C-alpha positions as CSV (number, residue, x, y, z in Angstrom):
1,M,23.4,-10.9,-24.5
2,K,19.9,-9.4,-24.0
3,N,19.3,-7.2,-21.0
4,S,16.6,-9.7,-19.7
5,H,19.2,-12.4,-19.7
6,I,21.7,-10.2,-17.8
7,Y,19.2,-9.3,-15.2
8,A,18.2,-12.9,-14.8
9,V,21.9,-13.8,-14.1
10,I,22.3,-11.0,-11.6
11,A,19.0,-12.0,-9.9
12,A,20.4,-15.5,-9.6
13,L,23.6,-14.2,-8.1
14,A,21.6,-12.2,-5.6
15,L,20.0,-15.4,-4.4
16,V,23.3,-17.2,-3.8
17,P,23.7,-16.1,-0.2
18,W,20.5,-17.8,0.7
19,F,21.6,-21.1,-0.9
20,V,25.0,-21.0,0.8
21,G,23.5,-19.9,4.1
22,S,26.7,-18.4,5.4
23,Q,26.8,-15.2,7.5
24,Y,30.1,-14.4,5.9
25,V,28.7,-14.7,2.4
26,F,25.8,-12.5,3.4
27,H,28.1,-9.9,4.8
28,I,30.1,-9.7,1.5
29,A,26.8,-9.6,-0.5
30,T,25.6,-6.8,1.7
31,M,28.7,-4.8,1.1
32,I,28.3,-5.3,-2.6
33,A,24.7,-4.0,-2.4
34,I,25.7,-1.0,-0.4
35,S,28.6,-0.2,-2.8
36,I,26.3,-0.2,-5.9
37,P,24.6,3.2,-5.2
38,L,28.1,4.7,-4.5
39,A,29.5,3.4,-7.7
40,L,26.4,4.7,-9.6
41,G,26.9,8.2,-8.1
42,M,30.5,8.2,-9.3
43,N,29.3,6.9,-12.7
44,L,27.0,9.9,-13.1
45,M,29.9,12.3,-12.5
46,L,32.0,10.4,-15.1
47,K,29.2,10.8,-17.5
48,I,29.7,14.6,-17.4
49,D,33.5,14.2,-17.7
50,Q,34.1,15.2,-14.1
51,L,36.1,12.9,-11.8
52,S,35.0,13.7,-8.3
53,L,37.1,12.5,-5.3
54,A,34.5,13.9,-2.8
55,H,32.3,10.8,-2.7
56,P,33.9,9.4,0.5
57,A,33.2,12.8,2.2
58,F,29.5,12.7,1.3
59,M,29.3,9.1,2.3
60,G,30.9,10.0,5.6
61,I,28.4,12.9,6.1
62,G,25.5,10.5,5.5
63,A,27.0,7.9,7.9
64,Y,28.0,10.2,10.7
65,G,24.9,12.4,10.3
66,S,22.6,9.4,10.4
67,A,24.4,8.0,13.5
68,L,24.5,11.2,15.4
69,M,20.9,12.2,14.8
70,T,19.7,8.9,16.1
71,I,22.2,8.8,19.1
72,K,22.2,12.4,20.2
73,L,18.7,13.6,19.0
74,G,16.8,10.3,19.3
75,M,15.5,10.7,15.7
76,P,13.9,7.7,13.9
77,P,16.6,6.1,11.7
78,L,14.6,6.8,8.5
79,A,14.3,10.5,9.3
80,A,18.0,10.7,10.2
81,L,19.0,8.9,7.0
82,T,16.9,11.3,4.9
83,L,18.0,14.5,6.6
84,S,21.7,13.4,6.4
85,A,21.4,12.7,2.7
86,L,19.7,16.1,2.2
87,L,22.5,17.8,4.2
88,A,25.1,16.1,2.0
89,A,23.1,17.2,-1.1
90,L,23.0,20.8,0.2
91,I,26.7,20.9,0.8
92,A,27.3,19.5,-2.6
93,A,25.1,22.1,-4.2
94,L,26.9,25.0,-2.4
95,T,30.4,23.7,-3.1
96,G,29.5,22.7,-6.6
97,M,28.8,26.3,-7.5
98,V,32.5,26.9,-7.0
99,F,34.1,23.5,-7.8
100,L,32.2,22.9,-11.1
101,R,33.3,26.2,-12.7
102,I,36.6,24.4,-13.0
103,K,37.3,21.3,-15.1
104,G,40.1,18.8,-15.5
105,V,42.8,18.1,-12.9
106,F,42.0,21.2,-10.9
107,F,38.5,20.0,-10.2
108,V,39.9,16.6,-9.2
109,L,42.3,18.4,-6.8
110,L,39.5,20.5,-5.3
111,T,37.3,17.6,-4.6
112,Y,40.3,15.7,-3.2
113,A,41.1,18.6,-0.8
114,F,37.4,18.8,0.2
115,G,37.4,15.1,1.0
116,Q,40.5,15.4,3.1
117,I,39.1,18.4,5.0
118,V,35.9,16.5,5.9
119,N,37.9,13.5,6.9
120,L,40.2,15.6,9.1
121,I,37.1,17.0,10.8
122,F,36.0,13.5,11.6
123,Q,39.4,12.8,13.1
124,E,40.0,15.9,15.1
125,W,36.5,16.7,16.4
126,T,36.6,13.9,18.9
127,S,33.9,15.2,21.2
128,L,31.3,14.8,18.4
129,F,32.7,12.2,15.9
130,G,34.9,10.1,18.2
131,G,38.0,10.7,16.2
132,N,40.2,7.8,15.3
133,N,38.8,5.8,18.3
134,G,35.5,5.7,16.4
135,L,31.9,6.3,17.1
136,Y,30.1,3.5,18.9
137,G,26.6,2.6,20.0
138,I,24.9,3.3,16.7
139,P,21.4,1.8,16.9
140,K,20.1,-0.6,14.3
141,F,17.9,0.6,11.5
142,S,14.1,0.4,12.0
143,L,11.2,1.1,9.7
144,F,7.5,1.1,10.7
145,G,8.4,-0.6,14.0
146,L,10.4,-3.3,12.2
147,R,14.0,-3.4,13.6
148,L,16.7,-4.7,11.3
149,T,19.2,-6.8,13.3
150,A,20.3,-9.7,11.1
151,V,22.7,-9.4,8.2
152,Q,20.0,-10.8,6.0
153,D,17.8,-7.8,6.8
154,Y,20.5,-5.4,5.7
155,Y,21.2,-7.4,2.6
156,I,17.5,-7.1,1.6
157,L,17.6,-3.3,2.4
158,G,20.8,-3.0,0.3
159,L,19.3,-4.8,-2.6
160,I,16.2,-2.6,-2.5
161,L,18.3,0.6,-2.5
162,A,20.6,-0.8,-5.3
163,A,17.5,-1.6,-7.4
164,V,15.9,1.8,-6.8
165,F,19.0,3.8,-7.6
166,Y,19.9,1.6,-10.6
167,T,16.4,2.1,-12.0
168,M,16.7,5.9,-11.4
169,M,20.1,6.1,-13.1
170,R,18.9,4.0,-15.9
171,A,15.9,6.3,-16.4
172,I,18.2,9.3,-16.4
173,E,20.5,7.7,-18.9
174,R,17.6,7.0,-21.3
175,S,15.9,10.4,-20.9
176,D,16.4,13.9,-22.3
177,I,18.5,14.6,-19.2
178,G,20.8,11.8,-20.1
179,A,21.1,13.2,-23.6
180,I,22.1,16.6,-22.1
181,Y,24.8,15.0,-20.0
182,A,26.1,13.1,-23.0
183,S,26.3,16.4,-24.9
184,L,28.0,18.1,-22.1
185,N,30.7,15.4,-22.2
186,E,31.1,15.3,-26.0
187,N,30.6,19.0,-27.0
188,E,29.8,21.4,-24.3
189,M,30.0,24.5,-26.6
190,L,27.3,23.0,-28.8
191,C,25.2,22.2,-25.7
192,R,25.5,25.8,-24.5
193,S,24.6,27.1,-28.0
194,L,21.3,25.2,-27.8
195,G,20.4,27.0,-24.6
196,S,21.4,24.5,-21.9
197,N,22.8,25.9,-18.7
198,A,25.9,23.6,-18.4
199,L,26.9,24.7,-14.9
200,A,23.4,24.1,-13.5
201,W,23.2,20.6,-15.0
202,R,26.7,19.8,-13.6
203,I,25.6,21.0,-10.2
204,A,22.5,18.9,-10.4
205,A,24.5,15.8,-11.2
206,Y,27.0,16.5,-8.4
207,T,24.2,17.1,-5.9
208,F,22.3,14.0,-6.8
209,S,25.5,11.9,-6.7
210,A,26.2,13.3,-3.2
211,F,22.7,12.4,-2.1
212,V,23.1,8.8,-3.3
213,A,26.5,8.5,-1.6
214,A,25.1,9.8,1.7
215,I,22.3,7.2,1.6
216,G,24.9,4.5,1.1
217,G,26.9,5.9,4.0
218,G,23.9,6.0,6.3
219,V,22.9,2.4,5.6
220,Y,26.5,1.4,6.1
221,A,26.5,3.1,9.6
222,F,23.3,1.3,10.7
223,Y,24.6,-2.0,9.4
224,I,28.2,-1.9,10.9
225,G,27.2,-0.1,14.1
226,F,30.6,1.6,14.3
227,L,32.2,4.4,12.4
228,S,35.8,5.6,12.0
229,P,37.3,8.1,9.6
230,D,39.3,5.4,7.9
231,A,36.1,4.1,6.3
232,F,35.7,7.4,4.3
233,G,39.3,8.0,3.1
234,F,40.8,8.3,-0.3
235,R,40.8,4.5,-0.7
236,V,37.0,4.6,-1.2
237,S,37.5,6.9,-4.3
238,V,40.0,4.5,-5.7
239,D,37.6,1.6,-5.3
240,L,34.8,3.5,-7.0
241,I,37.0,4.5,-9.9
242,V,38.2,0.9,-10.3
243,I,34.7,-0.4,-10.1
244,N,33.6,1.9,-12.9
245,A,36.7,1.3,-15.0
246,I,36.4,-2.5,-14.9
247,G,32.7,-2.6,-15.0
248,G,32.4,0.0,-17.7
249,A,31.7,3.7,-17.2
250,A,29.8,4.2,-20.4
251,T,26.6,2.6,-19.1
252,V,24.9,2.2,-15.7
253,M,25.3,-1.5,-16.0
254,G,29.0,-1.0,-15.6
255,P,29.0,0.0,-11.9
256,L,26.6,-2.9,-11.1
257,L,29.0,-5.5,-12.7
258,G,32.1,-3.8,-11.3
259,S,30.7,-3.9,-7.8
260,I,29.9,-7.6,-8.1
261,L,33.5,-8.3,-9.2
262,I,35.6,-5.8,-7.2
263,V,34.0,-5.5,-3.8
264,P,34.6,-9.2,-2.8
265,L,38.3,-8.9,-3.7
266,P,39.6,-7.6,-0.4
267,E,38.0,-10.6,1.4
268,L,39.3,-13.0,-1.2
269,L,42.8,-11.5,-1.0
270,R,42.8,-11.2,2.8
271,D,45.9,-13.4,3.1
272,A,47.7,-11.3,0.5
273,R,46.5,-7.9,1.6
274,Q,49.8,-6.2,0.9
275,Y,49.4,-7.1,-2.8
276,Q,45.9,-5.9,-3.1
277,L,46.8,-2.5,-4.7
278,L,49.2,-4.4,-7.1
279,I,46.4,-6.7,-8.2
280,Y,44.1,-3.7,-8.6
281,G,46.7,-2.1,-10.8
282,I,47.2,-5.2,-12.9
283,C,43.4,-5.5,-13.4
284,L,43.2,-1.9,-14.5
285,M,46.0,-2.3,-16.9
286,V,44.5,-5.4,-18.5
287,F,41.1,-3.8,-18.9
288,L,42.4,-0.5,-20.2
289,I,44.6,-2.2,-22.8
290,F,42.2,-5.0,-23.9
291,C,38.8,-3.9,-22.9
292,R,38.6,-0.1,-22.5
293,Q,34.8,-0.1,-22.2
294,G,34.8,-2.6,-19.4
295,L,32.8,-5.7,-18.7
296,A,29.5,-4.1,-19.8
297,S,30.8,-3.8,-23.4
298,L,31.4,-7.6,-23.5
299,I,27.9,-8.5,-22.6
300,Q,26.1,-5.5,-24.0
301,P,27.8,-4.9,-27.4
302,K,26.7,-1.8,-29.2
303,K,24.4,-2.3,-32.1
304,R,25.9,-1.4,-35.4
305,N,24.0,0.9,-37.6
306,G,22.6,-0.6,-40.8
């Protein structure tokens, strides 16, 4: 299937909420749009063969940072969102200098520990973050005097951000930077011998993925209007991994397809919530056995040479 046909189908799916006209469908579609940048950030880390479990932490920093800057400091939402994302990127750059010197399971454990520490801060620092009782009173997002209140408004905002970050990730994938990341994954020693600073490139990927996650978190905060630490727990990492595995981690199309398929599942399985992880596990097993490259490989088969 040609890319133009795939994009046409996705565009048609994006219009479905307007044809259905249901607030519930708009909510699910908005959550899909918000999840796409998060999944793209995870995909970038997977491209350099590093599984990061710190994404929920950076998402939380973006969400709580955006909310608190607007509530406590009275900052415009756009400025708060931008500064929170930059703060998450700075933290990622600093921690990445340490974390990314390590590969494999130890890197995974480090990022997991970092995510748990950040989540614990959200829980225990109740005077600032509200703890498990949550943070209320988050104002709605506004831009150039236009205040977004309806779910349709946030769906459009989510679609714009998803399109922007998808385009950026697609450009990275097809550029020399993408070639460097591919070489880091396949043969790091050869990449180093050609003069590339492997650590610097890994830190750049980690930092950018944190920035993207924080933007997604900030939009989530303005949309939902309430934050609790549960929204930024380990489960988010599991969801992002499943999205990439089922959609296909080898291409940026994978997180897009995976988000469309996986994000609605909790709502569809609401009456069987206790079986949700079991269904996730079965889906993963099926895809890993019969379709290791994910959905993207089925609709974007690689061209054979010759």
